[in-house]
C-alpha positions as CSV (number, residue, x, y, z in Angstrom):
1,M,143.0,50.6,-109.0
2,E,142.0,51.6,-112.5
3,T,142.7,55.3,-113.3
4,Q,141.2,57.7,-115.7
5,N,142.5,61.0,-117.0
6,V,140.4,64.2,-116.4
7,T,140.7,67.7,-117.6
8,L,140.4,70.5,-115.0
9,V,140.1,74.2,-115.3
10,V,142.0,75.8,-112.5
11,P,143.0,79.5,-112.0
12,K,146.7,79.9,-112.8
13,Q,147.6,81.2,-109.4
14,I,145.9,78.3,-107.6
15,L,147.7,75.9,-110.0
16,R,151.0,77.5,-109.4
17,E,150.6,77.3,-105.6
18,A,149.3,73.7,-105.8
19,K,152.4,72.7,-107.8
20,L,154.6,74.3,-105.2
21,L,152.8,72.4,-102.5
22,A,153.2,69.1,-104.4
23,V,157.0,69.8,-104.6
24,K,157.2,70.6,-100.9
25,R,155.5,67.3,-100.2
26,Q,157.7,65.5,-102.6
27,T,154.8,64.2,-104.7
28,S,153.1,65.0,-108.0
29,L,150.2,67.3,-108.5
30,S,148.2,64.2,-109.6
31,A,149.0,62.3,-106.4
32,L,148.2,65.4,-104.3
33,L,144.8,65.8,-105.9
34,T,144.1,62.0,-105.7
35,Q,144.8,62.0,-102.0
36,L,142.7,65.1,-101.4
37,L,139.7,63.6,-103.3
38,S,140.2,60.2,-101.5
39,D,140.1,62.0,-98.2
40,M,137.0,63.9,-99.1
41,V,135.2,60.7,-100.2
42,A,136.2,58.8,-97.1
43,E,135.0,61.7,-94.9
44,E,131.7,61.8,-96.6
45,N,131.2,58.1,-96.5
46,G,132.2,58.1,-92.8
47,Y,129.7,60.8,-92.1
48,A,126.9,59.0,-93.9
49,S,127.7,55.8,-92.0
50,A,127.7,57.6,-88.7
51,L,124.5,59.3,-89.5
52,K,122.8,56.0,-90.4
53,R,124.1,54.4,-87.1
54,H,122.8,57.3,-85.0
55,V,119.4,57.4,-86.7
56,T,119.0,53.7,-86.1
57,Y,120.0,54.2,-82.5
58,L,117.4,57.0,-82.1
59,D,114.7,54.9,-83.8
60,R,115.4,51.9,-81.5
61,G,115.3,54.2,-78.4
62,V,116.9,53.8,-75.1
63,D,115.8,51.6,-72.2
64,L,115.2,54.0,-69.2
65,G,114.4,51.1,-66.9
66,T,110.7,51.9,-66.8
67,S,109.5,48.8,-68.7
68,G,107.3,51.2,-70.6
69,T,105.3,52.4,-67.6
70,I,105.8,55.8,-66.0
71,H,105.2,55.6,-62.2
72,W,105.3,59.3,-61.5
73,T,103.5,62.4,-62.5
74,R,104.8,65.8,-63.5
75,E,103.5,67.2,-60.2
76,N,105.4,64.7,-58.2
77,V,108.6,65.4,-60.0
78,H,108.2,69.1,-59.8
79,E,106.9,69.5,-56.2
80,R,106.8,73.1,-55.1
């Protein structure tokens, strides 16, 4: 995968803690940020894909076994 350098402005305290986290995970800060961004993109793409599938499912509808004809009335269903 082709890479590109970027410049970030990060508060010093966050940067210090992020570096410590990278050391604890035995990785570099760059690899840590790359993984975090990759996870975020994958999650967003997964959400968009799931949303598209569900909207398609809702548009198509569900077969309730009525063949498009309702054989009952509200009064029959809710007899008092």
